[in-house]
N, C-alpha and C positions, 0 to 999 in steps of 0.2 A: 208525325215520321219526317224527317229530313229529304228535300228532294237531290242534296248532293250522293256521288256516288263513290263510297270505299274505295281508294286506289291499295292494293296488294302487289308486293313485290316481294318475290321469295327470292333471297340473298342463299347463295348455295355454295357451303365448303367443305369440302370432302367429306369428313365422319360426322358433322356436325360442328356448330361454333363452339362447345365448352372445348377446351383444351386438352380434357381428357375423355374424350367422346371414343376415340379410338382405342382406349381400352377395354370398351366392353363388349360382352359377347356376340350381340350384333352386327359389330363394325369390320367391317374389312381394311386390315389395316392398307392394303392397296389401293382402295378406292380414287384416290385422287389422280390414277391413271387410267381410271377404267371407263371407259366411254358408256359401258351400259349401266353402270351405275348413274351417271349425268343424264342419262334417258330416263330411266327410269323416276329418278326427282324431278325433272321436268314435266313428265306425265302425271305427275301427281298436283304437281302447281297446276297444270290446265284443266285436270280435273275439277281444282278448286277455283276458276274462273279467275286465276290472278291477272293481273294485267303485264306481268314482266317475270323475269327472273335473271338474276344479276349476280356476277363473277368476279371478286377481287383479284388482284393481280399487282405484282411489284417487279422490278428488273433486277431482285437480288434474291438470295436464299432467306427466308424468313426465321429469325431464330436459331434455334439449332437442331437438328438432327434426331437428337436425343428425346427432345419435348413431345412431338406430336408429327404426322406425316407432312414430309416439308416438300417445298416445290408444288409447282403446279402444272398442269397444259396451258399453252398459251390460249386465252382467251376468245380472241376472235377465231381461230382454228376450231376449239371447240365447239362455239355456238353455231359456226356453219354446218358442223354435223349434226346439233340438235334441230337447227331450222328442218329439217329433212325429216326430223323423227315426230316432228308437231304440226299443228296447224294454227294455232292461235298465238300463243301466250309471245310476249317481247321479248327482246335476248340482249341483255345490256350487256357491256366489255367495259371493264375498267382499262384504260391505255394511257399514259405516261405521255405531259406535253414536255418535259424535261429531257425525256430520251428518247423523241422517236421524231421526226420529219414531217412536216404538214402534209407531203407529196404523198407519201406511201401511207401513212394512217388514214388520210382522205378516202384512198382507192380502197383499201380495206374496208371499211366502213360502209364506202358506199356498195362496195360488191356485197356486204352481205346482207345490206338493204336491200338490193334487187333477188338474192336468191331466196331469201327468207318473205318474199312479198310484202315489204314495207315493216318489218318488226325490229328493226336495230335500235339501239342505244348505247349510246357512249358516255361513260361513267369519266369524267374528267378530272386528272390528277396532277399533281405537279410532284411527288414524289418526295418524301422526306428522306433524310439519311444518308449518313456518308458511306454507308456499304455499296449502296445503289451508285453514288458518284463514283467510287472507284472502280466500279465496272466499266464505266465508261471515259476512264482517262482523267477525272477529276481527283485532285488531292481532298477536298471538301464538298460539302453539298454546296448549293448556291446558295444567297441571301434568301431568306422567306418573299420579300419583296420582290426580289429580283425572278425568281419563279412566277408569281404571280404576273407579272410585266411580260416574261417571256409567254406565258399562258395566252394574255389577252392576244396579242399577236399573233399565237399559234393558232387561234379560233376565227380570228378575221381572214386568215389565209385559207384556214378549212371551208369555211365558210364561201369564198371567193371561187376557189377549187370547185364546190360542192354545186356553184351556179354557173359553173364556165361553159354548160351545155344547156340552152334553153329546152324546155320541156318540149319542144315540138323542130327540135333541132336535126331528127332525124325524118328523113322525108321518104325514104324508099322506095323512088319514081321508075320502076322497072323501064317501063317504054322509053322515058327519056334519060336513062341512065344516070340517075343523079340519087345517089346514096342520103346526102347530107346536105344541109346549108350551112356554108362556112360564114355566112353572116351572123348565125345565131350561135357560134362558138365563141366564148370570151376570154382569152388568157390572162390570168391574172396581172403578170407584169409585177408582179409585186418588189420593193426593195425597201428593208426593216430596219430595225436595228437587229434583228436575232435572225431573219430570213432574207433569202432571196429567190422566189420561185417564179419563174416566166412563165411557162406553159399551160393550157389548159388540161383539165383531170384526161385519165385516157378511159373511163367509167361514165357513161350519158348520166343524168340526173336520175336519182332512182327514186322509186313511187313515194316516199316521205318528202322528197326536196332534199332532205339532211336528218340522218337520226336524230331519234329524240338526247338532247342533251341535258348531262346530268353530272352534278356535281355535289362534293360530300365535306368540303371545309367550311369549318363556324369559325374561324378567327376572322378579324376585320376585313384583311384582304380576300379571305374565302368568301365572306357576304358581299364584298365589294364586287367580287367576280362573278357571283350567284346571281345578284340583280340584274347586271348587265347581259349575261348571257343563259343561264340555267332554267331548265324546263319544268327539271326534277331537283328536290335537294333531298339528300339520304345525312340525317343528322343525330346524333346521338345525346339524349336529353334523357335526365333521370325524374325528374318532377314533372308534376303539371305545371306548376308556376314557370318553371325554368323553358319548358315546352313552349306555354303561351307567350312568353317574352320574347322567344327567338320568332315563334312564327310572326307575331305581329312586325318584329321588327324590320325583319325579312320581307314583309310582304310591303312594308311602307317602302323600304327601299328599292323595290321595284316598281312603287308607282313612280318616285323619284327619275328613275331610267328611262319613263316615258314608257314601260310597257304595262300591261294590264294585269293585276293581281292574279287573277283567276289562272293566266298560263304558266304561272309557276305552282309545283305542286310539292308542299314539304310534306316527308315522310319520315318520321325519327323510326331508329331501329327498337325492335322488341325481342327479347328471347323467350318464347313461352314455354313454361316447364309444365305441364298439364297432366293431373290426377284426375281420376274417378271422384276422389275426395280431397278437400284440402291435405286433411294428413296424408295421404297418398301422394300428393305432389309436393309436400315437404321432404318426406323420405326419399324422393327421387331427389331432389334438389341435396339430400346430405350425403345421397350416393355418389353424383356428382363431385360435389367437391372432394370426399375423401379419398377420390382418385385422383387429385390434382397430386404432383411432386413438388412440394414447397420450392427446391432448390432455382426449377425453372420457372417458378413464378417471380422469386425475387430477382432474378437476372433478369428478367423482362419488364419489372417494373423498374431496376434502376437503369436500364436504357431508357425507357421512356420519361424517366426524373430527370435523366442527364447527370447521374450521380456514378459515383466511382464503386467498382466490385467491392462489395462487402460493406457498404455505408449503411444497408439496411440490416435492422433486426427483424426477427418473426414477430416478437412477442410484445415489439415495442411501437407507438406511433412512428408516423412520419417525421422527420425533422423540422425544428420550426424553422431552421433558417432556410428553405429552397427557393431556390433563384425566381424571381418575380415571369410570369408569361413574355413580356418584352423582352427578355432574354434568351429564350428560347426560340430556336432557328428550325426546329423540327415540327411536330404537331401538333403545334400552340394550343388550337382548341382542347385536342384530350388530354392535352397535360393537363390545361385550367380544371376540366369536369374533372378528372380523376384526384387531383389533389382538394378540390372543392367538397366532392364526395368522403375523400378520409375526414378532413376535417370536419364538415358538418354530423358525421355521426362518431367521430373520436374513433374510428377504425383502429385497427392495430393492422401492422403490415400483413399476418395471416391473415385475417378476415378481409382484410382490402383485397388479399390474392383469390382469395373465395370469391367475392361480389366481382372480380375483373374475368373469372375462369370460361365464364359462358358467353359473355358479350364485349368484352375490352372496353368499358365503358358504356357501352348501350344500356337500356333499361331490361332487367331479367324479372320478370314478371310470374310469379308461381301460384298456380290455384286450379280450381276446375275449369271446365270449358265457360261455363257461365260467366264464371270471375275474368278471365280472360276477354271475352264479348265484353263485359262490362266496364274494363279498365279501356279497350279498343273504342267503345261510344264515348267514352266521357271525353275521352282528348280530341276525338274525331267531332263531337257536338259542343265542345267547349273552345273552340279556336285556339286548339294545340297542333291538329295533323290533318292534312289531305288524306292521307292513308297511311299505312305501315310498311316498315323494310322489316317481312319476318326472318328470324334467324333461330332459326331449330337447335338446341343445344347438341341433338343425336338425330343422324340421318342415317336410314327414311324414316324411320321411327316417328321422331318430332313432325316432320311435316305430315305426314300419315293422320298424325293425332290431331294438328289443328284442322286438316281439310274436312275432316271425318267427324269432328265433334265442336270444331268453333265456327268452321262456316256455315254450317246450316243455321246458327243461333241469328249469324248476322243478316242472313239472306231473308231469314222469317222477322226482322226488325227493318227489314227493308233497305240496309245499307250497304247490300252488296250483289251484284245481278246472279241471274240464276242459269242464267246460260250468256255466250259472249255476243251473240245477234250480230248484226250488220256491219257493225264496225270493224274493220280488217286491220287497219293499221296502227303501230303502237300509238302512235300520235292520236289519233281517233278515239282510243282507249281511255288517253287520258286527257281527253275533251280538246287537243289543241287542233290550231288552225295548221293548213299545210303551209308554210312561209313561201312567200312571194318570191322570185325570182331577181334578185339584186341588179341585174343588168338589163333586165324587161323592159321596157318603157309601154305600159299599156296606152292604146287611144281613150281619145275622151269619150267613145262610146262601149268600149270593151272594159268588163270590171277586172279589175288586178286578181292574181292565183291567188289562191288562199289555199 
């Protein structure tokens, strides 16, 4: 029996991750703007003792409104509401370093961490796509390397801002009339390539010091960024061998960056399609695929592969002359994953669309609860994952099925906690120390804050 603890994150997406999920009888087509829907999902995940839940986001209208429920509530706003409806589960929001400023975003995350009692996490993205760029006055998206250079400086500034208050800066001495110690406030006075930030944050240092830092890019730039900053990494991997290679590489990069590899958790995405028998699960998978509108899938695939509309034929394989990853300025790692999947299994465009319909490149695993638990245990115990990003095809039923039927198996195998216990912050749940304040100079007799 392993002594490691499996980390589970619930990736919540309106009616479910499958693109046709909204067409099923159980689905509410308006769930994407229904707070009660997300409260219900958060409480299901908390019943399953998940470490955290996660909301994706982007500063543009994704896809077309004809395809599936489009748009979403702003995640930090939604998670603040969920913080009052839950007690234990971590709350991870996606926010872009390309289309935000460090001061405002650092303030919002510090506020969420305070309101939630130390449960905030930030999924750091650089945002690919010309559509988002044009919403912020740019003619085209910045180059891939430039987006990551900006992200690195953004993080450096955010860390300075979160540390700009020492933990004991508030004195609250009523008798002396002294509320705070000015000597323990540290304005960043940052002057860099992308940002100029003068003053200290106007929010005290939060319970975690700063939110759990999450990253999801698997390109070379993305992995270099993760090794330097990330404490959890969401990744898409299709095979055990690929997941093992990614895991080994990222942990080694973390060591070379001077960090403890145990302080970075790798969580591949998995779309579990569960049935009481394998035949029932396969039937459910076929039903999901039958609800896909092929034209939507072709359009989305052409956009990912940066092809002109009308290039792909449904019953043919991908063109042989696709550009290499180096020529892609958007989502490089996802581009490569999709192309390699299609080539490896000689999939037609129609078949590839079916495979991508549930997880957009994340592993879809179809089977009984025992088979799903077996797959999770194999990846977890064979150097491929520290946990998983659970991405139900249908919501809420898919999350209910996982919590009711897979979670008990994982607990029985000693892989997952049966209750939350005394650890209260998201960092504690992920086995991470509270970061020391970069401005605090501990005396020889006093240990650094952890």
